[in-house]
C-alpha positions, 0 to 999 in steps of 0.5 A: 404194426406201426405201433409196435414199430414205434415201441421198438425204435422207443426201446432202442433209443432207451437202450442206447441212453442207458448205454451212455448213462452207465458207461464206466471206464474199463478196469485195470487201465493202463499206466500213463506212457509218459516220461517220469518227470511230467505230471501225467495221468491216465483217463480211459477215453469212451470205447463204447457202442452208440447204436444198438441196431449197427455194431460198427457205430462206436467211439472213440478209438480203435483197438489195435497193436501198433506197431507189432501189427504192421501199422508203424507209427510215423507221425505226431499230430498237434492239435488244440481243443477249442474248449477248456481242458475239462470240457475236453475230457468229458467230450473224450469220455463220451462215445457219441463224440466220435473222436479222442486224441491220445494225449491232452496238454493243460495250458496253465501248468502243463498237466498231461492226460492220456486218454488212449494207449499209443498202441491203439488207433485214435479218432483224431486226425479227421483222415483214417490212414493218418490216424493208423499211423500216428499219435494225436497230442490235443492242447488246451485253447482257443486258436484265435487267442494263442498268445493267451492259451499257448503258455511256456508251460504248455510248450515244454510240457508238450515238447517233453511228451513228444521228444519221449514219443519220438524216441520210442517210436523212431519218428523223425524230429522235423516238420514232415513227421511232427505235424499240425492238424491243419497239415493233414488232408481229408480222404476226399476233396469234400473232407479236405475242404472241411478239415480242421485248421488247428492248432492255427497260425499262433502256434510257435513252431520254431519255438516248439522245435527248439525245445524238441532239440531240433531247431528249425532251419535258420540258415542257408544250407547250400552255396549254389543255386537254392532249390528248396524254400523253407518258411522261417518268419521271425515268430514275434515279429511276424504278424500278417493280417487275419480275421476272425469270423462268426457266421458272416461277422468278421473282425480283424484279429489283434497283433500277435506272433505267428507262424504264417506267411501270406502267399499271392497269385503275382509277384505284387503286394496288390495281387490277389491271395492264392486261392484253393480249389477245394475251398473256393471252387468258384475260383475265388481268391483266398482270404485272411479268415483264420479258417481259409488256409488257401493262401497261407504257409507255415513255419517249417513248410518247404517247397520247391523254388520256381522263380525269383523276382526282385524281393519276391520268390515263386514257389510250386504250391497246390498245382500253381506258381505261387509268390512269396514276398521276402525282403532280405530273406526275413520270412524264409530260408533257402536250402538244399532239399531233404528229399528228391525233387518230384515232377510228372513223368514225361508224357503226363499232362497232368497227375492226380494227388490223393489223401491217403496211401491207399492200396489197389482194390486187388489188395483186399482179401475176401470179406474185407471191403475195398477202400475207394482210391479217391483223387482229392481234385487237385492236379499237378501240371507237367513242369511243376516240382515238389519235394518228396517227403517219403516213399510209402507202400500203400496199406489200409486198416480194417477194424471193428468194435471189440468188446473184449479189447481183443484186435485179433479180428482186425485186418491190415491190408498191404498193397503193391501200390507206392506212394510218395508223400509230398509237401503240396500246399498248406496240407501234406498229400500223396502221389502215385509213385508210377505218376512221377520221376526225379525233376532232373535225370541223376541229379539227386537232391542236390544237383537240381536247379529251378527252371527260370531261376533268374536274378533281381529285374526278371520280368515274369511272364503273364500269369492268369490270376483266376479261372475255372477250377479243375474237374473235381470227382464226384464225392 
């Protein structure tokens, strides 16, 4: 019996190998969905099963019918490849990769290759909820060498493509809907800690939005007490110390323009960088490693203002008071919020945050497995305030491999639960609408003044720089 079992296993492996070897892109591939002036082509990504014993093991996307199937496309996610253009194409045509983006932009000349129709759900974001509601655009290059790879031709071609897609799917051209991969959470705390950090600190968001025709804020939008701070460094002149690491060997990065500003645990240059409880569960501070997004905010991100102390501004960031040094407003812009400022409802000592707007278990029909509603492990204490970006009704999408490319067997699940997407830390997250309220009753988006707002010379209260992280769910 054992020898028969071994022969069956060997046969299964041979069948799987042959399936990969004989994979051929399907006939009748669609024309690329691109503006006509772009050098754009269509090369189909792999869509094939990779395990004969498990029909649900396949790559690299789900067939869908967005937005007609109810899955609206509301985000565009900017990535970089960490490999060259030809190698990225090879990977996306291999179903064992298990991932592919809708588009790839070449560094040298801005050529665009589309791999997956925008109606389909590409496996690109590391978070299936965001996959369901987004289009992924990869960019050739190594993020540590952004000034070499992120060329004028690339920025221009990518911006033209994104303008076209945003107009087609009614996506706002702002930094809450045009996101970096590094700004998306995982579905669990463990996955969030391992999420990618591209396109990285050397992607010029300000220039990109100029090319999109939607410049990022550069001047204050209010004459009263400002309630929101938007990160806005001068890209060419901004070069915070960062290091690239291979294993335990780290080297300082050469000076190059950056979108990132460091955040500290207290208003002092020698205060520790802010740590993230998912990346540093031992309570350690953040670091300057490229892979450590704990203490970095990037251009276009907005946060509720909490305090002022000389050249320092305190913001609510990741469940704690965090400090940004900003002499003469060189790296940020104060202004009015673009949405409501949200705080835990009275009586809630803390509230959880989530990586997706997932439905309640009772919303799933018979035969469709319910997704788990898993808090990420962060919490928001009473009194903290965060910018509400968008109120969404919970949803999920249950898809299976469809050899005939027909999505009719897939099921979209719409729940009664509603959540707010908020600007939380380096990454966006969700809070249950039942857990939050507007920060000041009847204030609306313009009337809220940050508690404790004080002029230069204000002495901050004692701040605990480190301590045990909050309890994490079993993930």
